[in-house]
PLY file of the C-alpha trace (Angstrom):
ply
format ascii 1.0
element vertex 294
property float x
property float y
property float z
element edge 293
property int vertex1
property int vertex2
end_header
-2.22 -13.50 38.00
0.11 -14.51 35.16
3.97 -13.90 35.47
5.69 -10.99 33.95
8.61 -11.08 31.32
10.67 -8.35 31.82
13.09 -7.04 28.87
15.75 -4.90 29.69
17.48 -3.29 26.75
20.88 -1.96 27.33
23.81 -1.72 25.62
26.03 -0.47 28.82
26.46 -4.34 30.29
29.73 -4.95 31.40
31.68 -7.00 29.26
33.91 -9.80 30.40
35.96 -12.61 28.29
33.81 -15.64 29.35
30.83 -14.27 28.02
32.03 -13.07 25.04
33.58 -16.31 24.58
30.11 -17.86 24.75
28.71 -15.13 22.70
26.15 -14.36 25.34
25.97 -10.48 24.14
24.22 -11.73 20.93
21.20 -13.32 22.12
19.08 -13.11 25.37
21.06 -13.01 28.69
19.19 -14.99 31.32
18.59 -13.17 34.79
21.53 -15.65 36.44
23.72 -14.02 33.88
22.54 -10.47 34.34
23.04 -11.18 38.25
26.32 -12.52 37.89
27.41 -9.33 36.07
25.59 -7.60 38.65
27.34 -9.42 41.69
30.75 -9.51 40.19
31.51 -6.64 37.68
32.35 -3.05 37.73
29.30 -0.99 36.32
31.26 2.18 36.77
28.49 4.94 36.14
25.74 2.50 35.99
25.69 1.49 39.54
21.68 2.39 39.74
20.92 -0.03 36.85
23.57 -2.81 38.57
20.75 -2.43 41.85
18.05 -2.56 40.09
19.02 -6.00 38.85
19.85 -7.20 41.95
16.78 -6.16 43.46
14.74 -8.09 40.73
16.47 -11.34 40.88
16.47 -11.40 44.58
12.72 -10.36 45.17
10.22 -13.09 46.40
8.40 -12.36 43.31
10.96 -13.44 41.14
11.67 -16.29 43.44
8.09 -17.61 43.07
8.70 -17.58 39.44
6.20 -14.48 38.97
8.88 -12.58 37.12
11.15 -13.60 34.63
13.96 -11.07 33.37
15.59 -10.98 30.20
18.92 -8.99 29.43
19.49 -7.50 25.51
22.56 -5.36 24.55
20.55 -4.38 21.54
16.97 -3.86 20.53
17.12 -5.98 17.56
18.13 -8.95 19.41
15.04 -8.29 21.66
12.72 -7.77 18.30
14.00 -11.04 16.98
13.09 -12.69 20.04
9.56 -11.04 20.06
9.16 -12.10 16.32
10.03 -15.66 17.33
6.79 -15.24 19.57
8.72 -14.29 23.05
6.42 -11.63 24.31
7.46 -9.17 26.85
4.97 -7.74 29.37
7.26 -5.01 30.69
10.20 -3.34 28.55
12.93 -1.27 30.10
14.64 0.60 27.01
17.57 2.59 26.85
17.54 5.06 24.01
21.25 5.11 23.61
23.22 2.23 21.61
26.34 1.93 19.37
28.15 5.37 21.39
26.17 7.24 18.90
22.86 9.12 19.59
20.50 8.12 16.52
17.00 9.33 16.98
15.51 7.66 14.31
16.89 4.57 14.75
15.85 4.63 18.46
12.00 5.81 17.63
12.22 3.22 14.91
12.93 0.12 17.34
10.42 1.53 20.36
7.86 1.67 18.05
8.00 -1.86 16.73
8.30 -2.89 20.13
5.05 -0.84 20.95
3.12 -2.06 17.54
4.44 -5.89 18.11
3.92 -6.39 21.53
0.96 -5.00 24.39
4.14 -4.58 26.91
4.12 -1.32 29.13
7.50 0.29 28.17
9.78 2.57 30.43
11.87 4.29 28.39
15.14 5.16 30.05
18.05 7.53 29.06
20.05 10.25 30.15
19.17 12.59 27.57
15.21 12.04 29.13
14.26 15.72 28.34
15.42 15.82 24.70
13.23 12.41 24.23
10.48 14.25 25.72
9.88 16.35 22.51
11.01 13.46 20.06
8.09 11.23 21.67
5.47 14.08 21.35
4.48 13.26 17.58
1.45 11.54 16.41
2.86 8.55 15.31
3.04 7.64 18.86
-0.62 8.74 19.89
-1.87 5.31 19.92
0.91 4.22 22.60
0.63 7.13 25.17
-0.73 4.66 27.85
1.80 2.12 27.51
4.90 4.22 27.71
6.58 6.11 30.57
9.68 8.26 30.14
12.58 8.04 33.29
15.88 9.96 33.31
18.64 7.46 33.79
19.92 7.39 37.38
17.48 9.83 38.33
17.49 10.87 41.51
15.03 13.60 42.97
16.27 15.27 46.39
13.72 13.61 49.21
12.37 11.67 46.95
13.38 8.50 45.28
14.90 7.05 41.80
14.07 6.28 38.63
15.26 3.08 39.28
13.35 2.33 42.55
10.00 3.10 40.42
10.34 1.03 38.03
11.34 -1.79 40.10
8.18 -1.24 42.50
5.91 -1.19 39.41
7.26 -4.48 38.10
6.60 -6.11 41.64
3.25 -4.17 41.87
2.47 -6.01 38.30
2.39 -9.46 39.97
1.45 -9.12 43.57
-1.49 -6.65 43.36
-0.10 -4.78 46.31
-1.78 -1.85 47.52
1.09 -0.48 48.94
4.68 0.85 47.49
8.19 0.68 49.19
10.51 3.18 47.98
13.70 3.44 49.80
12.48 1.69 52.80
9.35 4.10 53.05
6.05 2.54 52.26
3.48 4.52 50.55
-0.15 3.76 51.28
-2.11 3.37 48.18
-5.95 3.46 48.48
-8.04 3.34 45.53
-10.24 6.63 45.01
-11.56 9.02 42.58
-8.50 9.84 40.84
-6.50 6.92 40.91
-8.02 3.27 40.24
-4.66 1.29 40.77
-1.14 2.18 42.43
0.38 1.86 38.73
-1.67 5.15 37.85
0.92 7.02 39.96
3.12 6.94 36.93
0.18 8.31 34.39
-0.30 11.26 37.29
3.44 11.74 37.28
3.71 12.16 33.44
1.09 14.63 33.55
2.38 16.65 36.55
6.35 16.09 36.01
8.38 13.73 37.87
9.99 16.34 40.11
6.87 17.97 41.22
4.90 14.88 41.83
7.80 13.14 43.64
8.53 15.86 45.74
4.91 16.50 46.50
4.84 12.84 47.85
6.56 14.09 50.81
4.02 16.68 51.75
1.44 14.43 51.96
3.53 11.85 54.27
3.69 9.26 51.16
-0.31 8.46 51.43
-1.46 8.03 48.60
-5.40 8.48 48.87
-8.41 10.82 47.63
-7.16 13.67 49.86
-3.76 13.71 49.20
-3.73 13.33 45.25
-6.32 16.45 45.90
-4.16 18.48 47.11
-0.92 17.63 44.95
-3.23 18.25 41.99
-4.55 21.39 43.55
-1.44 22.76 44.66
-0.16 22.57 40.86
-2.78 24.99 40.20
-3.35 24.41 36.79
-6.77 24.20 34.92
-8.10 23.23 31.52
-11.00 25.01 29.49
-14.14 23.71 29.00
-16.71 24.57 26.23
-20.24 22.55 28.04
-22.22 23.37 25.01
-19.93 21.50 22.54
-18.65 19.48 25.16
-15.52 19.88 24.58
-11.81 20.39 26.70
-9.09 22.74 25.55
-5.71 22.58 26.51
-5.17 26.74 27.71
-2.11 26.67 25.37
-4.42 26.20 22.29
-6.30 29.48 23.19
-4.37 32.95 23.39
-7.34 35.11 21.83
-8.65 36.98 25.36
-12.15 37.37 23.03
-12.35 33.74 22.87
-11.43 32.46 26.04
-14.14 34.53 28.01
-16.62 32.21 26.29
-15.21 29.16 28.21
-15.22 27.87 31.87
-12.30 26.73 33.70
-12.06 23.13 35.29
-9.10 22.06 37.24
-6.85 19.24 36.91
-8.54 17.70 39.67
-12.05 18.24 38.59
-11.41 16.74 34.78
-9.99 13.47 36.18
-13.05 13.52 39.10
-15.59 14.13 36.77
-14.22 12.39 33.41
-10.86 10.39 33.88
-7.12 10.50 34.27
-6.76 9.53 30.31
-9.04 12.47 29.08
-6.84 14.77 30.94
-3.62 13.33 29.60
-5.01 13.37 25.72
-6.26 16.84 26.42
-2.83 18.00 27.46
-1.40 16.08 24.58
-3.41 16.75 21.57
-4.75 20.33 22.67
-8.33 19.15 22.76
-10.64 16.30 23.75
-14.37 16.18 22.26
-16.42 14.28 25.18
-18.91 11.42 24.01
-22.72 12.46 24.60
0 1
1 2
2 3
3 4
4 5
5 6
6 7
7 8
8 9
9 10
10 11
11 12
12 13
13 14
14 15
15 16
16 17
17 18
18 19
19 20
20 21
21 22
22 23
23 24
24 25
25 26
26 27
27 28
28 29
29 30
30 31
31 32
32 33
33 34
34 35
35 36
36 37
37 38
38 39
39 40
40 41
41 42
42 43
43 44
44 45
45 46
46 47
47 48
48 49
49 50
50 51
51 52
52 53
53 54
54 55
55 56
56 57
57 58
58 59
59 60
60 61
61 62
62 63
63 64
64 65
65 66
66 67
67 68
68 69
69 70
70 71
71 72
72 73
73 74
74 75
75 76
76 77
77 78
78 79
79 80
80 81
81 82
82 83
83 84
84 85
85 86
86 87
87 88
88 89
89 90
90 91
91 92
92 93
93 94
94 95
95 96
96 97
97 98
98 99
99 100
100 101
101 102
102 103
103 104
104 105
105 106
106 107
107 108
108 109
109 110
110 111
111 112
112 113
113 114
114 115
115 116
116 117
117 118
118 119
119 120
120 121
121 122
122 123
123 124
124 125
125 126
126 127
127 128
128 129
129 130
130 131
131 132
132 133
133 134
134 135
135 136
136 137
137 138
138 139
139 140
140 141
141 142
142 143
143 144
144 145
145 146
146 147
147 148
148 149
149 150
150 151
151 152
152 153
153 154
154 155
155 156
156 157
157 158
158 159
159 160
160 161
161 162
162 163
163 164
164 165
165 166
166 167
167 168
168 169
169 170
170 171
171 172
172 173
173 174
174 175
175 176
176 177
177 178
178 179
179 180
180 181
181 182
182 183
183 184
184 185
185 186
186 187
187 188
188 189
189 190
190 191
191 192
192 193
193 194
194 195
195 196
196 197
197 198
198 199
199 200
200 201
201 202
202 203
203 204
204 205
205 206
206 207
207 208
208 209
209 210
210 211
211 212
212 213
213 214
214 215
215 216
216 217
217 218
218 219
219 220
220 221
221 222
222 223
223 224
224 225
225 226
226 227
227 228
228 229
229 230
230 231
231 232
232 233
233 234
234 235
235 236
236 237
237 238
238 239
239 240
240 241
241 242
242 243
243 244
244 245
245 246
246 247
247 248
248 249
249 250
250 251
251 252
252 253
253 254
254 255
255 256
256 257
257 258
258 259
259 260
260 261
261 262
262 263
263 264
264 265
265 266
266 267
267 268
268 269
269 270
270 271
271 272
272 273
273 274
274 275
275 276
276 277
277 278
278 279
279 280
280 281
281 282
282 283
283 284
284 285
285 286
286 287
287 288
288 289
289 290
290 291
291 292
292 293
């Protein structure tokens, strides 16, 4: 498998005199520069990002050249490299820049990255709940399978952090591992009728919500197989309406008229994924309905 080029975009890298003198913050910082900052500087409230850099830089996959890592203090610097032909496979995208929350600029830069690359983007921010609404707009519809929103420094009790998940996704993308190790806990993955690849866990997490999904993993002893996923989905106890005549799946939120609802059958999330696909379930929830092909 080809190596993976990882772009890390964040404006809160520690600023040190030598790096300022050498103008390192106005261009791509290499993995060694990021690692130097991670080892020697005070990251204050960004210790989880500091640890993510350490984990990537010291991984076997980085040592073997399968992972390349670059850091950018602003999206426009990364976009210039993209325009010059340096394309990322994975982007870790901090949402907030310049000490001001400008959602329009953040949306514009994100959209440019999605349009100009085929990268998977982790949107990464302290204000994750607010961003979810901003991303649920038609302009992002074509890219919904290529980004995942994570709470910066997010840590769920009895579960694992956003950064640990991002790290494992990166490593998994170059090694084709069938097991994920989070905080020393091995999560066994077996291809099944719900999830074809370990990375599909991200999409399921997006549908069910991070807190619910990550906490449920503890109840199935971190074994991601068909029985475990079915239990998680059934315990979630949600459903989709199905019009078998017109072959349409409908989000229940779109139907409030009880006289209309009685014309539809119900399908659990598990049934929708098993009979159709995870993507179709997500599209139905996002768009409100999904017309199945004959």
